C-alpha positions as CSV (number, residue, x, y, z in Angstrom):
1,X,178.9,48.0,-1.9
2,X,179.0,51.4,-3.7
3,X,181.4,54.1,-2.6
4,X,178.5,56.2,-1.2
5,X,177.0,53.2,0.6
6,X,180.4,52.3,2.1
7,X,180.9,55.9,3.2
8,X,177.5,56.1,4.9
9,X,178.1,52.7,6.5
10,X,181.5,53.9,7.9
11,X,180.0,57.1,9.1
12,X,177.2,55.4,10.9
13,X,179.5,52.8,12.4
14,X,182.1,55.2,13.8
15,X,179.4,57.6,14.9
16,X,177.8,54.8,16.8
17,X,181.1,53.6,18.3
18,X,182.1,57.2,19.3
19,X,178.7,57.8,20.9
20,X,179.0,54.4,22.7
21,X,182.5,55.3,23.9
22,X,181.3,58.8,25.0
23,X,178.4,57.3,26.8
24,X,180.7,54.8,28.5
25,X,183.1,57.5,29.6
26,X,180.3,59.7,30.8
27,X,178.7,56.9,32.8
28,X,182.2,55.9,34.2
29,X,182.7,59.5,35.3
30,X,179.2,59.6,36.8
31,X,179.8,56.4,38.7
32,X,183.2,57.6,39.9
33,X,181.7,60.9,41.2
34,X,178.9,59.0,42.9
35,X,181.4,56.6,44.6
36,X,183.5,59.6,45.6
37,X,180.6,61.3,47.3
38,X,179.4,58.1,49.0
39,X,182.9,57.4,50.3
40,X,183.4,60.9,51.6
41,X,180.0,61.2,53.2
42,X,180.6,58.2,55.5
43,X,183.2,58.8,58.1
44,X,185.5,55.9,58.6
45,X,187.2,54.4,61.7
46,X,190.6,52.8,62.0
47,X,190.4,49.3,63.6
48,X,193.8,48.5,65.0
49,X,194.3,45.4,67.2
50,X,197.6,46.0,69.1
51,X,196.2,45.5,72.5
52,X,196.0,42.8,75.2
53,X,192.5,43.5,76.3
54,X,190.6,44.1,73.0
55,X,187.3,42.4,72.1
56,X,186.9,39.8,69.3
57,X,186.4,40.9,65.7
58,X,182.7,39.9,65.9
59,X,182.2,42.2,68.9
60,X,184.3,45.0,67.4
61,X,182.3,45.0,64.2
62,X,179.1,45.3,66.2
63,X,180.7,48.2,68.1
64,X,181.6,49.9,64.7
65,X,178.0,49.5,63.6
66,X,176.7,50.9,66.9
67,X,178.7,54.1,66.5
68,X,177.3,54.5,62.9
69,X,180.7,54.7,61.2
70,X,180.3,54.2,57.5
71,X,183.7,52.8,56.6
72,X,186.3,50.6,58.5
73,X,190.0,50.5,57.7
74,X,191.9,47.4,58.6
75,X,195.7,47.2,59.0
76,X,195.7,43.7,57.3
77,X,193.3,41.5,55.3
78,X,192.2,39.3,58.2
79,X,190.0,36.5,56.8
80,X,187.7,36.4,59.9
81,X,187.1,40.1,59.9
82,X,186.5,40.3,56.2
83,X,184.0,37.4,56.4
84,X,182.2,39.1,59.3
85,X,182.0,42.4,57.4
86,X,180.1,40.7,54.5
87,X,176.5,41.8,54.1
88,X,177.0,44.9,56.3
89,X,176.6,48.4,55.1
90,X,180.2,49.2,55.9
91,X,182.7,50.1,53.3
92,X,186.0,48.4,53.9
93,X,189.7,49.2,53.4
94,X,192.4,46.5,53.6
95,X,196.1,46.9,53.9
96,X,199.1,45.1,52.3
97,X,201.8,44.7,54.9
98,X,205.1,46.5,54.2
99,X,207.1,43.3,54.1
100,X,204.9,42.0,51.2
101,X,205.5,45.0,48.9
102,X,208.8,43.8,47.3
103,X,207.4,40.4,46.2
104,X,204.2,42.0,44.9
105,X,206.2,44.7,43.0
106,X,208.5,42.2,41.3
107,X,206.0,39.5,40.3
108,X,202.6,39.9,38.7
109,X,201.7,36.3,39.6
110,X,202.3,37.1,43.3
111,X,199.9,40.1,43.0
112,X,197.4,37.9,41.3
113,X,197.6,35.4,44.1
114,X,197.3,38.2,46.7
115,X,194.1,39.4,45.1
116,X,192.7,35.8,44.8
117,X,193.5,35.2,48.5
118,X,192.5,38.5,50.1
119,X,189.8,40.0,47.8
120,X,188.0,37.5,45.6
121,X,186.7,35.2,48.4
122,X,184.9,38.2,50.1
123,X,184.1,40.7,47.3
124,X,181.4,42.0,46.6
125,X,179.6,40.7,49.7
126,X,182.2,42.6,51.7
127,X,182.2,46.1,50.3
128,X,186.0,46.5,49.8
129,X,186.6,50.0,48.4
130,X,190.3,50.7,49.1
131,X,193.5,48.6,49.0
132,X,196.2,50.4,50.8
133,X,199.7,49.2,49.9
134,X,201.9,49.5,53.0
135,X,201.6,52.0,55.8
136,X,204.0,54.9,56.1
137,X,206.7,53.1,54.2
138,X,209.1,56.1,54.6
139,X,209.8,54.8,58.1
140,X,211.0,51.5,56.7
141,X,214.8,51.3,56.2
142,X,214.6,48.7,53.3
143,X,215.0,50.7,50.1
144,X,213.6,47.7,48.1
145,X,210.3,48.3,49.7
146,X,210.2,52.0,48.6
147,X,211.4,51.1,45.1
148,X,208.7,48.5,44.6
149,X,205.8,50.5,46.1
150,X,204.4,51.8,42.8
151,X,205.1,48.6,40.9
152,X,203.2,46.7,43.5
153,X,200.3,49.1,43.4
154,X,200.2,48.8,39.6
155,X,200.3,45.0,39.6
156,X,197.4,44.9,42.1
157,X,195.3,47.1,39.9
158,X,196.1,44.9,36.9
159,X,195.0,41.9,38.9
160,X,191.8,43.6,40.0
161,X,190.9,44.6,36.4
162,X,191.6,41.2,35.1
163,X,188.7,40.1,37.3
164,X,186.5,42.9,36.2
165,X,186.8,44.9,39.4
166,X,187.0,48.6,38.8
167,X,185.5,50.2,42.0
168,X,188.4,49.3,44.3
169,X,190.9,52.1,44.5
170,X,194.6,51.4,45.3
171,X,196.7,53.9,47.3
172,X,199.2,54.1,50.1
173,X,199.1,56.1,53.3
174,X,202.0,58.6,53.8
175,X,202.9,60.7,56.8
176,X,203.2,64.5,56.8
177,X,207.0,64.2,57.0
178,X,207.0,63.2,53.3
179,X,206.9,67.0,52.9
180,X,210.1,69.0,53.4
181,X,208.2,72.2,54.2
182,X,204.5,72.7,55.1
183,X,204.3,76.2,56.4
184,X,202.9,78.3,54.9
185,X,201.0,75.9,52.6
186,X,202.2,77.9,49.5
187,X,205.8,77.0,50.5
188,X,205.2,73.3,50.7
189,X,207.3,70.8,48.7
190,X,208.0,67.1,49.0
191,X,211.4,66.1,50.4
192,X,214.1,66.2,47.8
193,X,215.2,62.6,48.5
194,X,211.7,61.2,47.6
195,X,210.3,63.8,45.2
196,X,211.8,62.2,42.0
197,X,212.2,58.5,42.8
198,X,209.0,58.0,44.7
199,X,206.5,60.9,44.6
200,X,206.5,61.5,40.8
201,X,205.8,57.8,39.9
202,X,203.2,57.6,42.7
203,X,201.4,60.7,41.6
204,X,201.4,59.5,38.0
205,X,199.9,56.2,39.1
206,X,197.2,57.9,41.3
207,X,196.4,60.3,38.5
208,X,196.1,57.6,35.9
209,X,193.9,55.4,38.1
210,X,191.8,58.3,39.5
211,X,192.7,57.2,43.0
212,X,193.4,59.2,46.2
213,X,196.5,60.5,47.8
214,X,196.2,59.1,51.3
215,X,197.7,61.2,54.1
216,X,198.0,60.3,57.9
217,X,197.2,63.7,59.5
218,X,197.9,64.3,63.2
219,X,197.5,68.0,64.0
220,X,198.1,67.2,67.7
221,X,201.8,66.6,67.1
222,X,202.1,69.7,64.9
223,X,200.5,71.8,67.7
224,X,202.5,70.2,70.5
225,X,205.8,71.0,68.8
226,X,205.0,74.7,68.7
227,X,202.0,75.6,70.9
228,X,203.1,79.3,71.2
229,X,202.7,79.9,67.4
230,X,199.5,77.8,66.9
231,X,196.6,78.2,69.2
232,X,194.8,75.1,70.6
233,X,191.5,76.5,69.4
234,X,192.9,76.7,65.8
235,X,194.0,73.0,66.1
236,X,190.6,71.9,67.5
237,X,188.4,73.7,64.8
238,X,187.1,76.3,67.2
239,X,187.6,79.9,67.9
240,X,187.9,82.9,65.6
241,X,191.6,82.9,64.9
242,X,192.6,82.7,61.2
243,X,195.8,82.5,59.2
244,X,196.3,84.1,55.8
245,X,198.9,82.6,53.4
246,X,201.0,85.5,52.3
247,X,201.5,84.1,48.8
248,X,198.1,82.7,47.9
249,X,195.9,85.0,50.0
250,X,194.0,81.9,51.2
251,X,192.5,82.2,54.6
252,X,192.7,79.3,57.1
253,X,190.3,78.8,60.0
254,X,191.8,75.5,61.3
255,X,195.1,73.5,61.3
256,X,193.7,70.6,59.3
257,X,192.9,72.7,56.2
258,X,196.3,74.2,56.4
259,X,198.0,70.8,56.5
260,X,195.8,69.4,53.7
261,X,196.5,72.3,51.4
262,X,200.2,71.8,52.1
263,X,199.9,68.4,50.5
264,X,197.7,69.7,47.7
265,X,200.0,72.5,46.8
266,X,203.1,70.2,46.9
267,X,201.4,67.9,44.4
268,X,200.6,70.9,42.2
269,X,204.3,71.8,42.1
270,X,205.1,68.4,40.8
271,X,202.6,68.9,38.0
272,X,199.5,67.1,39.4
273,X,196.8,69.6,40.3
274,X,193.8,67.3,40.3
275,X,194.6,64.2,42.4
276,X,192.0,63.8,45.1
277,X,193.0,63.6,48.7
278,X,191.9,61.3,51.5
279,X,192.7,61.3,55.2
280,X,193.7,57.8,56.2
281,X,194.3,58.6,59.8
282,X,193.4,61.6,62.0
283,X,192.4,62.1,65.6
284,X,193.5,63.5,68.9
285,X,194.9,61.5,71.9
286,X,192.7,61.1,74.9
287,X,195.7,60.7,77.3
288,X,199.5,60.6,77.2
289,X,202.7,61.2,79.1
290,X,203.0,64.1,81.5
291,X,205.0,66.1,79.0
292,X,202.5,65.5,76.2
293,X,200.5,68.6,76.9
294,X,196.9,68.8,75.6
295,X,196.4,65.0,75.4
296,X,193.1,64.6,77.2
297,X,189.5,63.5,76.7
298,X,187.9,66.9,76.2
299,X,190.3,67.9,73.4
300,X,190.0,64.5,71.7
301,X,186.2,64.8,71.8
302,X,186.3,68.4,70.6
303,X,188.6,67.6,67.7
304,X,186.8,64.5,66.4
305,X,183.3,66.0,66.8
306,X,184.3,69.2,64.9
307,X,186.2,67.1,62.3
308,X,183.2,65.0,61.6
309,X,180.9,68.0,61.4
310,X,183.2,69.5,58.7
311,X,183.7,66.4,56.7
312,X,180.1,65.4,56.6
313,X,178.7,68.8,55.6
314,X,176.4,68.9,52.6
315,X,177.4,70.4,50.3
316,X,181.0,69.5,51.0
317,X,183.3,72.2,52.4
318,X,186.6,71.1,51.1
319,X,189.7,73.3,51.8
320,X,190.6,76.8,50.8
321,X,192.7,75.5,47.9
322,X,190.0,73.1,46.9
323,X,186.6,74.3,48.1
324,X,183.5,72.1,47.8
325,X,185.4,68.9,47.2
326,X,184.6,65.9,49.5
327,X,187.4,64.3,51.5
328,X,187.1,60.6,52.6
329,X,188.2,60.6,56.3
330,X,189.1,57.9,58.8
331,X,189.2,58.7,62.5
332,X,192.0,57.1,64.5
333,X,191.1,54.9,66.3
334,X,188.4,52.5,67.5
335,X,190.3,51.4,70.7
336,X,193.2,52.4,72.8
337,X,196.0,49.9,72.0
338,X,198.1,49.2,75.0
339,X,200.7,47.1,73.2
340,X,202.1,49.9,71.1
341,X,205.5,51.2,71.9
342,X,206.6,54.8,72.2
343,X,205.3,57.7,74.2
344,X,202.0,57.5,76.1
345,X,199.9,59.1,73.4
346,X,200.7,56.2,71.0
347,X,198.4,54.0,73.2
348,X,195.6,56.5,73.7
349,X,193.7,57.4,70.5
350,X,190.6,55.3,71.0
351,X,187.0,56.4,71.2
352,X,185.7,53.2,72.8
353,X,186.7,51.1,75.9
354,X,187.2,47.4,75.2
355,X,183.7,46.7,76.4
356,X,182.2,49.0,73.8
357,X,181.3,51.9,76.1
358,X,182.4,55.3,74.8
359,X,185.5,57.0,76.2
360,X,183.6,60.1,75.1
361,X,180.3,60.5,73.1
362,X,180.7,61.0,69.4
363,X,178.3,61.0,66.4
364,X,179.8,59.6,63.2
365,X,176.9,60.8,61.1
366,X,177.7,64.5,62.0
367,X,174.0,65.2,62.5
368,X,174.0,65.7,66.3
369,X,174.4,69.3,67.3
370,X,177.7,70.0,69.1
371,X,175.7,71.5,72.0
372,X,173.9,68.2,72.4
373,X,176.7,66.3,74.0
374,X,177.1,65.9,77.8
375,X,179.8,68.1,79.4
376,X,183.2,66.5,79.8
377,X,185.7,67.1,82.7
378,X,187.8,70.2,82.2
379,X,191.4,69.2,81.4
380,X,194.3,70.0,83.7
381,X,197.1,69.5,81.1
382,X,196.4,72.1,78.4
383,X,199.5,74.0,79.7
384,X,202.9,72.4,80.1
385,X,203.7,70.7,83.4
386,X,206.6,72.2,85.4
387,X,208.2,70.0,88.0
388,X,209.7,66.6,88.7
389,X,208.4,63.4,87.0
390,X,209.2,59.7,88.0
391,X,208.8,56.5,86.1
392,X,206.8,54.1,88.4
393,X,205.5,50.6,88.1
394,X,201.9,49.8,87.4
395,X,199.8,47.8,89.9
396,X,199.5,44.0,89.4
397,X,202.8,43.2,87.5
398,X,203.9,39.6,88.0
399,X,207.3,38.7,89.3
400,X,208.7,37.3,86.1
401,X,207.9,40.5,84.2
402,X,209.5,42.6,87.0
403,X,212.6,40.5,86.9
404,X,212.9,41.0,83.2
405,X,212.5,44.8,83.6
406,X,215.1,44.8,86.3
407,X,217.5,42.9,84.1
408,X,217.0,45.2,81.2
409,X,217.3,48.4,83.3
410,X,220.4,47.4,85.1
411,X,222.2,45.8,82.2
412,X,222.9,48.8,80.1
413,X,225.0,50.9,82.4
414,X,227.0,50.2,85.6
415,X,225.6,53.4,87.2
416,X,221.9,52.8,86.6
417,X,221.4,50.4,89.5
418,X,224.5,51.2,91.6
419,X,222.3,52.3,94.6
420,X,220.7,48.8,94.7
421,X,223.9,47.1,95.7
422,X,224.1,45.5,99.2
423,X,224.8,48.1,101.8
424,X,223.8,51.0,99.4
425,X,221.0,53.5,100.2
426,X,218.3,51.7,98.1
427,X,219.2,48.1,98.8
428,X,216.5,47.7,101.5
429,X,213.8,46.5,101.4
430,X,215.0,43.5,99.5
431,X,212.1,42.8,97.2
432,X,211.8,42.4,93.4
433,X,209.1,45.1,93.4
434,X,211.2,47.7,95.2
435,X,214.3,47.0,93.2
436,X,212.5,47.0,89.9
437,X,210.7,50.3,90.9
438,X,214.0,52.0,91.4
439,X,215.6,50.4,88.3
440,X,212.9,51.6,85.8
441,X,212.9,55.1,87.2
442,X,216.7,55.3,87.2
443,X,217.0,53.9,83.7
444,X,214.3,56.2,82.3
445,X,215.8,59.3,83.9
446,X,219.3,58.3,82.6
447,X,218.4,57.5,79.0
448,X,215.2,59.5,78.3
449,X,217.0,61.9,76.0
450,X,217.9,58.8,73.8
451,X,214.2,58.1,73.2
452,X,213.7,55.7,76.0
453,X,210.1,55.8,77.2
454,X,208.6,55.1,80.6
455,X,206.6,52.0,79.4
456,X,208.6,48.8,79.7
457,X,206.1,46.7,77.8
458,X,203.2,48.1,79.9
459,X,204.9,47.7,83.3
460,X,205.5,51.4,84.0
461,X,204.0,54.9,83.6
462,X,205.0,58.4,84.4
463,X,204.0,60.0,87.7
464,X,204.4,63.2,89.6
465,X,204.4,61.4,92.9
466,X,207.8,60.5,94.3
467,X,208.0,56.7,94.8
468,X,211.2,56.9,96.9
469,X,211.7,57.7,100.6
470,X,214.0,59.8,102.8
471,X,216.9,57.3,102.6
472,X,216.5,56.3,98.9
473,X,216.1,59.1,96.4
474,X,214.6,57.8,93.1
475,X,216.1,59.5,90.1
476,X,213.6,61.8,88.3
477,X,213.3,64.1,85.3
478,X,212.6,67.8,85.7
479,X,210.3,69.4,83.1
């Protein structure tokens, strides 16, 4: 081959290769953008199953379809549920348990096996789009889990790509307390203890894989901590109040945008200005303990309806720091989950009763006018309750459960159940129900400041009605 011919051949070959590569990259970016818009335009629902009275996965998936959610997020990779989700129009997110992270992060073969077990049997008939590695791992004490988070994510991506799967994004949901400061948004930074060892590797991974920073966003708790400085209307996406960040000049009309931009601006400070953001959990509790002001059905409906309107808007609204960008969003949650521990709100985020009837009406497509919903009862707890509160037993508890509650309540301190001793003021009537009633109220009142809740595995709840009598005064808490 002559020198001229060889030159022309080389030029044509590399021109063709470059054009092919450019076309591939262009098409890849186009498909990424298309997937991003599709994911964001379909509001998701969190499907948790920590409840005694919840319906089967088959019934639950039918309920999810009936409310026209577009995406379902699972807290595991349950085989039955993933099989039932095949050939539906639902996008699916699955979760790697926290305790699995260390083994996945230290062994590529383990990650391969996890993908072979939890994805390949169902994909693509089940439209798995996100793999979430862990859930709020900052609450886990085991440092090995934190150290292996990003390695586990990377090994799962390697396993997916080895099977030619490129449209499943890998991320991890983090809470807002991963930030040291969030107000104003321009002042936000990640916590010093995690900024270097965790956040920088995580952001580098998300940036390199074009994935999302998933955030669990609960404005209710932010508002509850300081209702005097943040109006309820601002938290519920309604009203005319605004906040202007003094450094950026950005104007905020709701608390969600303010919290999202706190995360975005914290990422920018670590050198990652373009990582997309997704809301892995958000919602508003429909009920709670007496001191959990504002947890009611009207506020829950108002928040979620307005949230969906905002997140399904076309063109996308985005946030003040990132206008016009879509944000994949998952409402929390499908059902109330009565086996969760903690305060009352932990068990009351659902939008459906176990039989599938709505706790309040909601339109996941965002197309129904906000004025088109039926009126809901006006709440009575939008201002803090002032007065005495007791911890009382629920109706229908069996004797074995009451005996266990009595044993726990009386076993921690000699003073908790002193009034139940023979001859003392609360000894009569001698019944397990009466003694357990006094014991749970006394125990809760004595140890409430040490994060003891009035729950006792579902046996008790808070009440403003005094369960005692003239002779036996049940201990109470004054709010």
